[in-house]
N, C-alpha and C positions, 0 to 999 in steps of 0.2 A: 185540554182547552175546550171550553164550551162554545156552542154556536154563537152565543151572544158576544163572545170575545172577538169574533171576526170583525167587529166594529173598528178595531185598531188598525186594520188594513186601510181604513178610510183616511188615515193620516197621510197616505201617499197621494191624496188628491191635490194637496198643495204643490208638491213638485210637478205633478201632471199639469197644473195650470201654468206653471213656469215654462214648461215645454211649449205649450200653446202660445203663451205670450211672446216667446222668442221666435217661434216658427211662423206665426201668422203676421206678426209685426203690425205696423200702422197703429190704429187706435186699439187694436187687440193687444198691443204691448202692455196695456193697463189692466188686462184681464185678471192677473194675479192679485193686484192691489185692490181691485174692485170686489173680487171674490172674498178676500180675507177681511177687508174693512168695510164692505158694503153688504154683501149677501149674508155673511155669517152673523153679524150683529142683528140684522133683521130677523134671521131665523131664530136667534136666541131670544128675541122679544116674544116670539110665538110659542116656542117649545118650553115646557115646564122644567124647572130644575130637578135634578135627580140626586137625592141625598141617600140613596140606598147604599149599604155596605155589605161586603162579603162576611160570612160567618168566620169567627176566629179559627174554627176547625179547618176552614178551607185555605187559610192564608199560607200555611207552610207548604201545602201542595201546590198552590198557584205560584209561589216564589220559585219553585223548582221546574216549572214548565218552560222548556227551552225556547219555544216559538216566540215567547214574549221578548226574549233577549235578541233573537235573530231579527225580529222586526226593527229593533234599534240598530243593529249592525248594518243592515241593508242601506241605511241612510248614508253611510260613507261612500259607497260607489254611486249612489244617486246624486249626492251633492257634487262630487268631483266629476262625475259623468256629465251632468248638466252644465257645469262651468266650462268644461272642455268643449262640449257640443255647442254652447253659445258662442264661444270664441271662434270656432271653426265655421259655424253657419253664418255668423254676422260679418266675418272677414270678407265675404263676397257680396255684402249688401251695402247700399248707400243709405245711411241712417239719418233720418230727419231728427231735428233737435228734440221734439216731443217723444219720439220713439226711444231716444236715449234715456229719457226720464222713466219711461215705462219699463225698459229693460233693467234699469238701475233698481227700481223698486221691486221688480220681480225677483232678480237675483239676490237682492238684500233680504227679502222675505224668505227665500230658500235657505240662505246661510243662517238666518235667524231661527226659523222653525225646525228645519231638518238638520241644521248645523248646531248652533249654540244650545238650543233646547235639548236636543238628544245628547249633546256633549255634557250638559249639566247632569242628566240622569246617569250616564256612564261614568262620569267623574267621581261619583259617590261610591262606585263599586271598588272592591279591594283587589279584584283580579287585574293583573298588570296588562293583560291584553285589552281589556275593556277600557282601562285608563289610557292606553295608547290610542285607541279609537277615539276617545274623548278629545285628545290633543289634535288628532287629525281633523276633527270636525270644528275645532276652535281656530285652526290655522287660517282658513279663508276670511275669518272675521277679525284677524289681528288681535285676538284676545286669549292667547295661550296662558297669560298670567292669571286668568280667571280660575283655573284649576287650583291654584295656590290660595289666592285671596278669598275665593268663595268658600272653600272647604274649611280653611284654617282661620279666616278672618270674619267673613260675613256670618257664618253659622255660630261663631262664638260671641260676636258683638251685636247681632241683630237687635233692632229696637232699642239701641242705646246711642248716645252721641258719638261713640267711637266707631260706629259703622257707617262708612261712606254710602252704602247702598240702601240705607234707611232714610226716606224722605221726611223732612220735618213738616209739621203742620203749617199750612199756608206757604210752603215753599213751591215755587213754580217749577214745572217740569223742565223748562229750558235751562234754568240755573242749576237744577239738580243734575242734568246731563253733564255739565262742566265739572261740578264738584265731585260727583260720583266717579266719573271716568278718570279724572286725574288722581284723586285720592285712593281709588281702588288699585290703580297701578303702583302708586307709591307704597301702599300698604303691602302689596305682594313683595316688593323689594325688602321691606322691613322684616316681614315674616321669614323670607328666605335668608336674609343676613343673620337673623337670630338662630336659625337652624344650623347654619354653618359655624357660627361661634360656639354653639353647644357641642358640635362634633370636632372642634379644634381646627377647623379649616378657615382659610381667609376668604374674604368677600370675593376676591378675584380668582378664586379656585375654579378649576374646570368643572367642579361639581355644582357650581352655582346655576340653578335651573333658570333663573331670570336672564343670565348671560346666554345660556343655551337657547332660550326662547327668543331672545333678541336677534341672535344670529340666524335662527331658523326663519323667523318672520322676515328678516331682511333678505334672505336668500329667496324666499317665496316671491316677494315683490320684485326683486332683481330678475328672477327667472321670467316673470311676466313681461317685464320691460324689454328683455332680450329676445324673447321668442314670439311675442304677440304684438300686433300693431298698437301704437301708443294709445289711440283712443279706446281700444278694447281692453288694453291692460289697465287703463285708468278706470274704465267701467267696472272691471272685476274688483279692483282695489277699493273704489268708492262704494261698491256694493257691500264690502266688508264693513265699512264705516256705517252704512245704513243699518246693517244687521246688529251691530253692537249698540246702536242707539235704540233699536227695538228692545234689546235686552235691558237697557237701562230704563226704558219706559215701563217694562214689566216689573223691574225692581221698584220703580216709583209706586205703581198701583198696589203691589203686593205688601208694602210695609208703610205706606203713607201715614204719618202722624202717630203711629203706635210706639209707645215707650214702656220698657220694662221698669218696674219699681226698683229703686236703689235701697238696699237693706242697711241696717245700722252698721254692719261690718264694712260698708263701703262697696261691697260687691253688688251686682245686680241679681235679681231673682232668676231662677232657672227658666230657660225658654219653655213656654207652654203653647198649646195650640192656639190660644187666643192672641198670640203675639204676631200673627200674620193674617192678612185678609184672605178670605176663601171665596171660591166661585164654583158652584156645582152645576153650571150650565153645561148640558151634555155635549154640544158640538165642540166647544173649546176643550173640554176634557179629553175628547177623542183625538182631535188634531194635534194637541200638545202633550200627548202621553201623560195625562192626569196632572200636569204641572199646576193646573188651577186649584187642585186640592193642596194648596201650599201650606196650610196650617199644619196638617199632619206631617208633611215633609219636613218642616222645621222642628217638629216635636221628635220625630224619629227619622233622621236623615238617611239612614241605610234601608228604609223600607222601599221596596221596588214599586214602580209606578202602578202595577196591576193590583196592588193590595192597599193603596192609599185610601184613607177613610174620610168621610165627611163627619166633622165633629161639631156638635151642637153649639158649644159656647164660643166658637170662633166667629169673628165679625165677617159679614158677607158683603162683597162688592155689589153695587146696585145694578151691575150689568156683567156680561161675560168679559173675558179678557180683551178681545178686539174692540168691543164697544167702549169699555172703560179706558182703553188706550186712546181712542179717539176723543173721549170726553176730557182726558187729561191734557190734550193739546189746547184746550180752551180753559185757562186757569179759573176765571170767574165761575164758569159753569161747574167745573170740578169741585171747587171750594163750596159752592152753593149746594151741591148734591151730596158730597161726601162728608163735609164737616159735621152736619147734624148726625150722621151715622156714627161718626167718631165720638161725638158727645154721648150718644146712647151707649156706645161701647164702654166709655169711661164710667158712666153712671152705674153700670152693672158690676164693676169690679169691687 
């Protein structure tokens, strides 16, 4: 591991801000959300994009360096540790309504960045231990089905009308939330049902992962309600909702308006790097373990985060992920800024 790779330790800054938000309380409860969606976008306006790639000869070696994996694994105790700490610490506090909102956004960002984001990376691994950790990180966000639909649905149908997680041109973020959330869940059921049918098992089999996930998610929420004061159990549950809305917002900006060509055979052209939006802004790359190099990820889904590449012909977002997510909350602004880039993208094909 090179000295320059120590930058990935900075990804732990986000959970650190969550600790401060919870501990300091008051207006400081908004520290995490202001840091992620205030300070980082401003910083990415100043810092230049970094399109540099590692040499092909280095990629095999970097893929085998264990510390890159351990950095991901540590997010499991971090996420659960902070959730438990928050419940214990806040149980002795009188919470003002605006603090509740601050805590909600802080824990939601925690479950989104250190939870779902890391789960996404680990969910593409073939190692059963890493896939188990992925499910652990998806649990607080109520999104266990993601590991089925994302890997077997989204990556297959991305940039086509069959993919719930691909936003259509001029589709507003808020309607996309509803469509993608519901249809992605239903898609996971369909994928699992087909898998069971191929193996000669019934839908109501104990091997149905969607049934397993439903039971596990229900037990998680039930445990919260039984062991934690109701207002704090609700806080943790709603934080999970906030986190999966962050995920769907990221889906929105990653694939907005891009459509793969349909061939004469009726099939769609193979997925290429230019079928996803890319963002080479250095801060977002570090804090999200290179998720922002999404074009290469969709081209080669099994490439580990530390060797993802910047590819020239992929369309570039006008801002880093936090800034683009903020922009997407204002549909007229988003359409005005991104649609011309989308037109430029189509003109080059």
